[in-house]
N, C-alpha and C positions, 0 to 999 in steps of 0.2 A: 256540483252547482256552478252555473256560471257567475262570472263577476260582475253581472248587469244586474243580481236580483236584490231588490230593495225590503227592507224590515223596517217594521217598527217596533221599538224599545220603550221601556218605562223605567223611569229613575226616580229615586226619591228627589226631591227638592233641596233637602239639606238632612242632615243625620236625625237632626230633632224634628223636622216637618212631617207630619202626616199627608203630603201631598205628593203624588206622582205626577211627572211630568213627560209626556210623549216626544219622542224623536226619531226621526226618518233617517234610516242610515242605508250604505249600499255597502256590501260585504258577501264575501264569496263562499263562507260557510255560515250556518245561522248561529247566531248570538245565542250565549246561554244565559240563563239567570244565575246571579252570584258574580257574571265577568263583569270587569272593570270597563268603563266607555270614559269617554272623555268628560261625561257630564256627572259620572258616580257608576254604583253598583246599579247592576242591569236588575230590576224587580221581575220583570216579564217579557215577552216576546211575542211578536204576531206576525205571520208572513210564510212564505215570500209573497212578494209582487213583482210584477214585470216591469213598473214603472214607477217613476217617484210618485207621480200623480196618483196612480192607484193607493200607493201605500200613505199618501196624504187623505184621500178619500176615505179610507177604509179608518184613519182614527178619527174623523169625524160621526162614524157612526157608533162607536161606543159610547154610552151611556152609564155611569157606575164604574166597577172595577173591571181595569183592562182582560182582554181574555187571558185563560191559566192562573188568574189571581183570584185569592179569597180576600181580597180586600186588604185590611191593616189588621188581622186577625192573627197572622205570625208574624208582626212586626214586635221586637222587643221592646217592652218599657222604657220611656225616657225620663231621665231626672226622677226625683225622690217621691214617694207614694206617701199617705198621709201621715200613719206611725212614723215611718223612716223619717221624716221632715220636721217633726217635732223632736223626735232624738237628736236630730243633726242641728236644730238649734240649740237646745240644751247642751250640747259636745262643743259647742262654739261657746258657751257661757265658761268652760273650764280653761280655754285657752289663753294665755297670758297677754296675747295682742291684742285681743278683744277688749282688755281692760286697758290696755294700753291707749287705746283709741277711744274710750269711752273716756278718759282722764284728760286726752287732748282736746275731745271737743268740750267737755265742762270748764277747762281753762281756757280756751277759747270765748265761750261764751262769757265767762267771768271779765275778760278783757274788755271785749265788747260794750259789757254793764259798765264797768268802770271807766272805760273812755268815753263813752257817751255822757257819763255823770259830770265829768271832767269838763268836757268840751261844750256842754249846755248848760253849766252850771247858773245858776238864778232865772232859769226859764224853765216853762210847765214842764218840757221835756226831760231835763237834766234835774227836776226835782222827783220825776217820777223815777227816773235811773236809780237815784241814790236811793228812793225806797224801795226798787227792788235789790239793789245791792244790799243793802239792812236787812230784808228779808233773808236775803240768801246769806247774810252773817259776811260778807266778803270788805265792804267797806267799816 
């Protein structure tokens, strides 16, 4: 094949995205599905075309999955699915760092309430903060 042949390749926008983006490249040999390009892994290929304009015009003719593609059926699932995400949530509850962060947030809220109560003493805001502190058994 001559080096003047143009190809259309489709790559994923990102590993998590279900969007494929077309690109037009010039190559001496046909790019293969799964090869790496400067935009990421090649999803599918169409061509060759004699000119870049021919390749760009061909991209505009595709409505839906590109040629040779079955859409996203063979794309591996990304992230957690229903029951797995519930299990991950409960798994996080057993981690010490989770409870350290919960304690830090509660301590921070308590300091805000105490500071507000002291800063605005003898005002309606201070009285409300004092009442909230007593409810929380902090003051």
